[in-house]
C-alpha positions in Angstrom: 12.1 -77.3 41.7 15.2 -78.5 43.5 14.7 -75.9 46.3 11.1 -76.9 46.8 12.0 -80.6 47.0 14.8 -79.9 49.4 12.6 -77.8 51.7 9.9 -80.4 51.7 12.3 -83.2 52.5 13.9 -81.3 55.4 10.6 -80.6 57.2 10.6 -82.6 60.5 7.7 -85.0 61.4 6.1 -84.8 64.8 3.5 -86.7 66.8 0.8 -84.8 64.9 2.4 -84.1 61.5 3.8 -86.8 59.2 6.2 -85.7 56.5 5.8 -88.2 53.7 8.6 -86.5 51.7 11.3 -87.8 54.0 10.9 -91.0 52.1 13.1 -90.6 49.0 10.8 -92.6 46.7 7.8 -90.6 47.7 9.7 -87.4 47.1 10.7 -88.7 43.7 7.0 -89.4 42.9 6.3 -85.7 43.5 9.2 -84.6 41.4 7.9 -86.8 38.5 4.4 -85.4 39.0 5.4 -81.8 39.0 7.6 -82.2 36.0 4.7 -83.9 34.2 2.4 -81.0 35.0 5.0 -78.6 33.7 5.6 -80.6 30.6 1.9 -80.7 29.8 1.6 -76.9 30.5 -1.5 -77.4 32.7 -3.3 -74.1 32.9 -5.3 -74.7 36.0 -4.1 -75.4 39.6 -6.5 -76.7 42.2 -5.4 -76.3 45.8 -6.9 -78.4 48.6 -6.5 -78.6 52.3 -3.9 -81.3 53.2 -2.8 -84.9 52.4 -4.9 -87.7 53.8 -3.3 -90.8 55.4 -4.6 -93.2 52.7 -3.8 -90.9 49.8 -1.1 -88.3 49.3 0.6 -89.3 52.6 1.5 -92.6 50.8 2.0 -91.4 47.2 3.4 -87.9 47.7 1.1 -86.7 44.8 -1.9 -84.5 45.9 -5.3 -86.0 45.4 -4.1 -89.5 44.4 -4.0 -92.9 46.1 -1.9 -95.9 45.3 -4.9 -97.5 43.6 -5.3 -94.4 41.4 -1.7 -94.6 40.3 -2.2 -98.3 39.6 -5.2 -97.8 37.3 -4.7 -98.3 33.6 -7.6 -96.1 32.6 -5.9 -92.8 33.7 -3.8 -91.9 30.8 -2.2 -88.8 32.4 0.2 -91.0 34.5 1.0 -93.4 31.7 4.4 -91.9 30.8 5.7 -91.9 34.4 3.9 -95.0 35.8 6.8 -97.3 35.5 9.0 -94.8 37.4 6.5 -94.2 40.3 6.9 -95.8 43.7 3.5 -97.5 44.5 3.7 -99.2 47.9 0.4 -101.1 47.9 -3.2 -100.8 46.5 -4.7 -98.5 49.1 -7.6 -96.4 48.0 -9.0 -93.1 49.2 -12.5 -91.9 48.6 -11.8 -88.3 47.7 -9.0 -89.2 45.2 -11.3 -91.8 43.6 -14.1 -89.2 43.2 -11.7 -86.7 41.8 -10.2 -88.9 39.1 -13.4 -90.6 38.1 -14.8 -87.1 37.4 -11.7 -86.0 35.6 -11.8 -89.2 33.4 -15.4 -88.4 32.4 -14.6 -84.8 31.6 -11.3 -85.6 29.8 -9.7 -82.7 31.7 -6.6 -82.6 33.9 -5.6 -79.8 36.3 -2.6 -79.7 38.6 -3.1 -80.3 42.3 -1.5 -79.0 45.5 -2.5 -78.5 49.2 -2.5 -75.5 51.5 -0.4 -77.6 53.9 1.7 -80.2 52.0 2.3 -82.6 54.9 -0.1 -85.0 56.6 -1.8 -83.6 59.7 -3.0 -86.3 62.0 -4.4 -86.8 65.5 -1.6 -87.0 68.1 0.2 -90.4 67.8 -2.4 -91.6 65.3 -0.7 -91.6 61.9 -3.7 -93.3 60.3 -6.1 -90.5 61.0 -6.8 -87.1 59.4 -7.4 -83.7 60.8 -7.6 -80.2 59.4 -4.4 -78.2 59.4 -4.1 -75.5 62.0 -3.9 -71.8 61.1 -0.1 -71.9 61.9 0.3 -74.9 59.6 -1.5 -73.2 56.7 0.7 -70.2 57.2 3.7 -72.5 57.1 2.4 -74.0 53.9 2.3 -70.7 52.1 6.0 -70.7 51.1 5.6 -74.1 49.4 2.4 -73.0 47.7 4.1 -69.9 46.3 7.0 -72.0 44.9 4.6 -74.4 43.2 2.7 -71.5 41.6 6.0 -69.9 40.4 7.1 -73.3 38.9 3.8 -74.2 37.2 2.6 -70.7 36.3 -1.1 -71.6 36.1 -3.5 -69.3 34.3 -6.4 -70.1 36.7 -6.1 -71.0 40.4 -9.0 -72.5 42.3 -9.4 -73.5 45.9 -10.7 -77.0 46.3 -12.5 -76.5 49.6 -12.5 -73.4 51.9 -9.0 -74.0 53.3 -7.5 -74.1 49.9 -9.3 -71.0 48.8 -8.4 -69.1 52.0 -4.7 -70.0 51.6 -4.7 -68.8 48.0 -6.5 -65.5 48.8 -4.0 -64.7 51.5 -0.9 -65.1 49.3 -2.5 -63.8 46.1 -4.8 -60.9 47.3 -5.0 -59.3 43.9 -5.8 -62.4 41.9 -9.3 -63.9 41.4 -9.5 -67.2 43.1 -12.1 -69.6 41.9 -13.9 -71.9 44.5 -14.8 -75.5 44.0 -16.7 -77.5 46.7 -14.6 -80.3 48.1 -16.1 -83.7 47.1 -16.1 -85.1 50.7 -19.2 -85.1 53.0 -21.8 -85.0 50.3 -20.0 -82.4 48.2 -19.6 -84.6 45.1 -22.4 -83.0 42.9 -21.1 -79.4 43.5 -17.6 -80.6 43.0 -18.4 -82.1 39.6 -20.3 -78.9 38.7 -17.2 -76.8 39.5 -14.9 -79.1 37.6 -17.1 -78.8 34.5 -16.8 -75.1 34.6 -13.0 -75.3 34.7 -13.0 -78.0 32.0 -14.9 -75.6 29.7 -12.3 -73.0 30.3 -9.5 -75.5 29.5 -11.2 -76.5 26.2 -11.7 -72.9 25.2 -8.0 -72.2 25.8 -6.8 -75.4 24.0 -5.7 -77.4 27.0 
């Protein structure tokens, strides 16, 4: 865990990549989150593409927003909420869809991204772009460390970038695919989550 956090913090920001983990409180948010996932022995890891400017780029926790962390109806964060750094009440559409669906299913997976930093348009921090091939390759070492730390039983790509990154570092492991909820993908995303939730119930988690 310490090695992962140190490597994340040391990554340099640029005009087209923002490293949210250079902020000590945001890095601490991630540490609290990963420890919580480990403590709860989450069996499923969902890997997405990259942090969005209104979500993980502010919180440090994949597929969350400040508003998600502020909500009182998400019990998963209850034990660490008082320790989290929450800078404002910014919301993000994908994070909201994800956690509304998880609340309905009473099911919690762990989350990560194929590229853990926020890729943006040049000199436009409040914008999103897909990570480049080189950035996804760079993200593999972080993804491997997260997998080694959490030791999930099932790993799923949340969107094609997440699936592709996983297949490249785990060529002999079956990688599930879940449609990303953005751009009209919500119905297929919820369908995929239900499938994973059924597995979680059958394995006691």
